[in-house]
C-alpha positions in Angstrom: 213.0 -42.7 -203.7 213.1 -42.5 -207.7 210.7 -44.5 -209.3 210.5 -47.9 -210.2 211.4 -49.2 -214.0 210.6 -53.1 -214.3 212.0 -54.8 -216.6 210.1 -55.9 -220.1 210.7 -59.3 -218.7 208.5 -58.7 -215.5 205.9 -55.8 -217.1 204.8 -58.4 -219.4 204.5 -61.3 -216.8 201.0 -62.3 -215.8 200.4 -63.2 -212.5 198.9 -67.2 -212.2 195.5 -67.6 -213.2 195.4 -70.4 -210.4 197.1 -68.4 -207.3 194.9 -65.6 -208.3 191.2 -67.3 -208.2 192.8 -69.3 -205.2 193.4 -65.2 -203.6 190.1 -64.1 -204.4 188.6 -67.3 -202.8 190.7 -66.7 -199.0 189.8 -63.0 -199.7 185.9 -64.2 -199.5 186.6 -66.6 -196.8 188.3 -63.7 -194.5 185.1 -62.1 -194.8 183.5 -65.2 -192.8 181.9 -66.2 -196.6 181.5 -70.4 -196.6 183.6 -70.9 -199.7 184.0 -73.5 -202.0 186.8 -74.5 -203.1 187.9 -76.3 -206.1 191.2 -73.9 -207.8 194.4 -75.4 -206.2 195.6 -78.3 -207.4 197.2 -80.1 -204.6 196.2 -82.6 -202.7 194.1 -82.3 -199.3 195.5 -84.8 -197.7 198.7 -84.6 -195.1 202.2 -85.9 -196.2 202.4 -89.8 -194.7 204.2 -90.2 -191.2 207.2 -92.1 -192.5 207.9 -89.0 -194.6 207.1 -86.7 -191.8 209.7 -88.6 -189.7 212.7 -88.5 -191.7 212.0 -84.9 -191.6 212.1 -84.8 -188.3 215.2 -87.4 -188.5 217.2 -85.5 -190.4 216.7 -81.9 -188.5 218.1 -84.0 -185.7 220.9 -85.6 -187.1 222.1 -82.4 -188.3 221.2 -82.3 -192.1 219.9 -78.7 -191.9 223.0 -77.1 -193.6 223.4 -76.4 -197.1 224.2 -79.0 -200.2 225.1 -79.9 -203.1 223.1 -77.5 -205.2 222.1 -80.3 -207.5 221.0 -81.7 -204.7 222.6 -84.6 -202.4 223.5 -87.6 -204.0 221.3 -90.1 -202.1 218.1 -88.4 -203.3 219.4 -88.8 -206.8 220.9 -92.4 -206.8 216.9 -92.3 -205.2 215.6 -91.1 -208.2 217.0 -93.9 -210.5 216.2 -96.3 -208.4 212.5 -94.9 -208.8 212.6 -95.2 -212.8 214.4 -98.7 -212.7 212.0 -100.6 -210.1 208.7 -98.7 -212.1 209.4 -98.0 -215.5 212.2 -100.1 -216.3 214.6 -97.1 -217.1 218.2 -97.1 -216.4 220.0 -93.9 -215.1 222.6 -92.9 -214.2 222.9 -90.0 -210.8 225.1 -87.7 -212.9 221.8 -87.5 -215.4 219.1 -86.1 -212.4 219.2 -82.8 -210.6 217.2 -81.7 -207.5 215.3 -78.3 -207.8 212.7 -76.4 -205.4 209.7 -77.9 -207.6 208.7 -79.0 -210.7 208.0 -75.4 -212.1 211.6 -74.9 -210.9 213.0 -78.2 -213.0 210.8 -76.7 -215.8 212.0 -73.1 -215.7 216.1 -74.6 -215.5 215.4 -76.7 -218.2 213.8 -73.4 -220.6 216.2 -71.0 -219.0 219.3 -73.3 -219.9 217.6 -74.3 -223.8 215.8 -71.0 -225.1 216.4 -67.8 -226.3 215.7 -65.0 -228.0 214.6 -66.8 -231.8 213.5 -70.2 -230.5 210.6 -71.6 -230.5 208.6 -74.2 -227.8 205.6 -75.8 -228.8 203.1 -76.0 -226.1 199.8 -78.5 -226.8 196.6 -76.0 -225.5 195.1 -76.0 -223.5 198.1 -75.8 -221.5 199.2 -75.3 -217.7 199.2 -71.8 -216.9 203.4 -71.2 -216.0 204.7 -73.0 -219.0 203.9 -70.2 -221.5 205.2 -67.7 -219.1 208.2 -69.1 -218.1 209.0 -69.8 -222.0 208.4 -66.1 -222.4 211.0 -65.4 -219.8 213.9 -66.3 -221.5 212.3 -64.2 -224.4 211.8 -67.5 -226.8 208.8 -68.2 -228.5 205.9 -70.0 -227.5 204.0 -71.6 -230.6 200.2 -72.9 -229.1 198.9 -76.2 -231.0 195.3 -76.4 -230.6 193.9 -80.1 -229.3 190.3 -80.1 -228.8 187.6 -81.4 -226.3 186.8 -84.3 -229.6 190.0 -86.0 -229.3 190.6 -85.8 -225.8 192.4 -82.6 -225.9 195.7 -84.9 -227.3 198.0 -83.7 -229.2 198.1 -85.7 -232.7 201.6 -86.7 -234.6 200.4 -85.1 -237.7 199.2 -81.6 -235.3 202.8 -81.5 -234.0 205.3 -82.2 -237.3 202.7 -79.3 -239.2 204.2 -76.8 -235.9 208.2 -77.6 -235.8 209.5 -75.1 -238.1 214.1 -74.9 -237.8 213.8 -72.8 -234.8 211.9 -75.0 -233.0 214.1 -76.1 -229.9 211.6 -78.0 -227.9 207.8 -79.8 -227.2 206.2 -79.1 -224.2 204.7 -81.7 -223.2 202.1 -82.8 -220.2 200.9 -86.4 -219.0 199.1 -86.7 -217.6 197.5 -82.7 -218.6 196.4 -80.2 -216.1 193.8 -78.9 -216.3 192.5 -81.3 -218.7 193.6 -85.1 -216.7 194.1 -85.6 -220.6 196.2 -88.9 -220.3 197.6 -90.4 -223.7 197.4 -94.0 -224.9 200.9 -95.5 -225.6 200.2 -95.7 -229.2 199.8 -92.0 -229.2 203.2 -91.1 -227.9 204.7 -93.8 -229.7 203.4 -91.7 -232.3 204.2 -88.0 -231.2 207.8 -90.1 -230.6 209.2 -90.7 -234.0 208.3 -87.7 -234.7 210.9 -86.0 -232.4 213.3 -88.7 -233.9 212.8 -87.8 -237.1 214.0 -84.3 -236.6 216.0 -85.0 -233.8 213.5 -82.8 -231.5 214.2 -82.4 -227.5 210.9 -83.1 -225.4 210.4 -82.1 -222.0 207.4 -84.3 -220.5 206.3 -83.1 -217.9 205.1 -86.7 -215.8 204.2 -84.9 -212.7 200.5 -86.7 -212.5 202.3 -90.1 -213.4 201.1 -92.1 -210.1 197.2 -90.6 -210.9 195.9 -92.4 -213.5 192.5 -94.2 -213.6 191.2 -97.5 -214.9 190.5 -97.0 -218.6 194.0 -95.5 -218.7 198.2 -96.5 -218.9 200.6 -94.6 -218.3 204.3 -94.3 -219.6 206.9 -92.3 -219.5 207.9 -90.5 -222.4 211.5 -91.5 -222.5 210.4 -95.5 -222.6 210.2 -95.6 -226.2 213.5 -96.5 -227.3 216.7 -95.7 -226.8 216.8 -93.0 -229.7 213.7 -90.8 -227.9 215.3 -91.4 -223.9 218.0 -89.8 -226.0 215.7 -86.8 -226.9 213.5 -87.0 -223.4 214.0 -84.4 -220.3 211.9 -86.3 -217.9 210.4 -83.7 -215.0 208.8 -84.9 -212.2 208.5 -84.3 -208.5 207.1 -85.8 -204.7 204.1 -83.2 -204.8 201.3 -84.7 -206.3 202.3 -88.9 -205.5 203.3 -87.7 -201.7 201.1 -85.2 -201.1 204.3 -82.7 -200.7 203.5 -79.8 -202.9 204.5 -77.7 -199.7 208.1 -79.3 -199.2 209.3 -78.5 -202.7 211.1 -81.1 -204.0 211.0 -82.1 -207.8 213.4 -83.7 -210.6 214.6 -83.6 -214.3 216.0 -85.9 -216.0 218.4 -85.2 -219.3 221.6 -85.6 -220.6 225.0 -85.2 -218.4 225.8 -81.8 -220.7 222.2 -80.5 -219.6 222.4 -80.9 -216.2 225.5 -79.3 -215.7 224.1 -76.6 -217.2 221.3 -76.5 -215.0 222.9 -77.3 -211.6 225.2 -73.8 -212.6 221.8 -72.2 -213.1 220.9 -73.4 -209.9 223.6 -72.9 -208.0 223.2 -69.0 -208.8 219.3 -68.6 -208.3 218.9 -70.9 -205.2 221.9 -72.1 -203.8 220.4 -75.7 -203.6 217.1 -77.6 -202.2 215.5 -77.0 -198.9 218.3 -79.5 -197.2 215.5 -81.0 -194.8 213.2 -81.8 -197.6 214.9 -83.6 -199.7 215.7 -86.4 -196.8 211.8 -86.5 -196.5 211.7 -87.0 -200.8 214.1 -89.5 -199.9 211.5 -91.4 -197.7 209.3 -91.6 -200.0 210.8 -92.6 -202.1 212.8 -95.4 -200.7 210.0 -96.1 -198.4 206.2 -97.4 -198.8 204.5 -97.3 -201.4 200.8 -98.1 -199.7 200.0 -94.2 -199.7 200.1 -93.3 -203.1 197.3 -96.4 -204.2 195.6 -95.2 -201.1 195.4 -91.8 -202.6 194.9 -92.4 -206.1 192.1 -94.7 -205.0 189.9 -92.0 -203.3 190.8 -89.7 -205.9 189.5 -92.5 -208.5 186.6 -92.4 -206.1 185.9 -88.5 -207.0 187.0 -88.6 -210.4 183.6 -90.9 -210.9 181.2 -89.6 -208.6 182.1 -85.7 -210.6 181.5 -87.3 -214.0 178.4 -89.0 -212.2 177.3 -85.2 -211.2 178.3 -83.6 -214.4 177.1 -86.2 -217.7 173.4 -84.6 -217.3 174.5 -81.3 -217.9 175.4 -81.8 -221.1 172.0 -82.2 -222.2 170.1 -79.7 -219.9 172.9 -77.2 -219.7 175.0 -78.0 -222.6 178.0 -78.0 -220.8 180.5 -80.6 -222.8 183.5 -82.1 -221.2 186.1 -85.1 -222.4 186.4 -87.5 -219.3 189.9 -87.3 -217.7 191.9 -89.9 -217.4 194.5 -88.6 -214.9 195.0 -86.2 -212.3 192.5 -84.5 -210.5 191.2 -82.2 -212.2 187.7 -82.0 -215.1 187.5 -79.2 -218.1 184.1 -78.2 -218.9 183.1 -76.3 -221.4 180.2 -73.3 -220.4 180.3 -71.7 -223.6 176.6 -72.8 -223.9 175.4 -70.4 -221.1 176.9 -67.4 -222.0 174.0 -64.3 -222.3 171.7 -66.4 -220.7 170.3 -65.5 -217.6 172.4 -67.3 -214.4 171.8 -66.9 -210.6 170.1 -63.6 -210.3 169.3 -63.0 -213.7 173.4 -62.6 -214.2 174.2 -62.6 -217.9 178.1 -63.5 -218.6 179.8 -63.2 -222.1 182.9 -65.5 -221.1 184.5 -68.2 -218.9 186.7 -65.5 -216.7 182.9 -63.9 -216.2 181.4 -67.1 -215.4 183.8 -68.1 -212.8 183.7 -64.3 -211.3 179.4 -64.3 -211.0 179.7 -68.1 -209.6 182.0 -66.4 -206.6 180.0 -64.0 -206.0 176.7 -65.5 -206.0 177.4 -69.3 -205.6 180.5 -68.6 -203.7 182.2 -71.5 -205.5 185.7 -71.0 -206.8 187.1 -72.1 -210.3 189.8 -71.3 -212.1 188.9 -69.9 -215.5 189.9 -71.9 -218.8 191.1 -68.2 -220.8 194.0 -68.7 -218.2 194.9 -72.0 -219.6 195.2 -70.9 -223.8 190.7 -72.7 -223.9 188.1 -70.2 -223.8 184.8 -71.1 -222.8 186.3 -73.8 -219.7 186.8 -73.6 -216.8 188.5 -76.3 -214.4 187.1 -78.1 -211.1 189.7 -79.6 -208.7 188.5 -82.5 -207.3 191.0 -83.0 -204.7 188.8 -82.6 -202.1 186.3 -84.4 -200.3 183.2 -86.3 -201.4 181.1 -83.5 -198.9 182.4 -80.7 -200.6 182.6 -81.9 -203.6 178.5 -82.6 -203.5 178.1 -79.2 -202.0 180.4 -77.4 -204.7 178.3 -79.4 -207.3 175.4 -78.5 -206.2 176.0 -74.8 -205.8 177.1 -75.0 -209.4 173.9 -76.5 -210.8 171.8 -74.1 -208.6 173.9 -71.2 -210.5 173.7 -72.7 -214.2 169.7 -73.1 -213.4 169.4 -69.2 -212.5 169.0 -70.6 -208.8 
């Protein structure tokens, strides 16, 4: 067999840190270790029953064949109804593309728009896949650091300074993974004014739009007037709001010309999104929405519990954080513990080593902030039960206390 030589894009590609952390936890579990796993960003609820039944009914009705490459018309129409109902935004099915999850949607957008010589602005901390998806096109990632003091919010001034003649796109995530930051309408409007001034396209990843907590408010980026809407490419899906991560259905809403280009790309990549999943997603969007609010309320209870447990860490351990307004993550700075004895007398010098030692010593799995462009930070997903959160936070406290 000849020696394999991989492409430069693949050679430079790093594996997902989130999935890598989950794999380490799974490996320990396979050895009989009781691992408290807070790595994956997915709801721990089962997909609601009426959605599961819709999938079964779709199979019984014979919807098990190829669909149009960009998704079935019924689902595109349902997406349009969703945005009219929830945000007062009017779209046509020709502006909608259904893909294999929001990540695939983001890939399609970047691949359709960007190439060598282009720049994509990404505020940090940022979801691990954003940079990789940009780099695969040969475009350049321009990272703009936000701060804990600002609540990890990109300011209009920061955006303006980052724009150059080569800037093609701003990639904005609201609410944010990994920080849980939720932009206020005023903060979004300030960014929107900069986008209009510079005629800048904005990819607004709004996958956590339904997970907003008391004191925060969600506004879709496209809702700040026709000029802003014309520059906005919306991405969302059913994964987080409807506990459908494994069904792999996301969508893009954007200019008709872009949707056509992305459809051509997707037709060569995947033929079409899963037919059965599309009918399940149709039931999710058009069916009862009670389960969405029930899950949000449960996530808010967990979020409040986590914050109550973590607030004393500021004084006791020097751990700092900005409280999340959405999504289901706690993102906290553990740099004050570097060089100090932790459980078993171990010392660490960075967030990655902190996560490794915590997993090995106290069997708690977190994701390092190094992967999110935020050295010194770690991410905890509270998309799990209160019992597991109680045990896990206790184990983290023991670890930090040196027990």
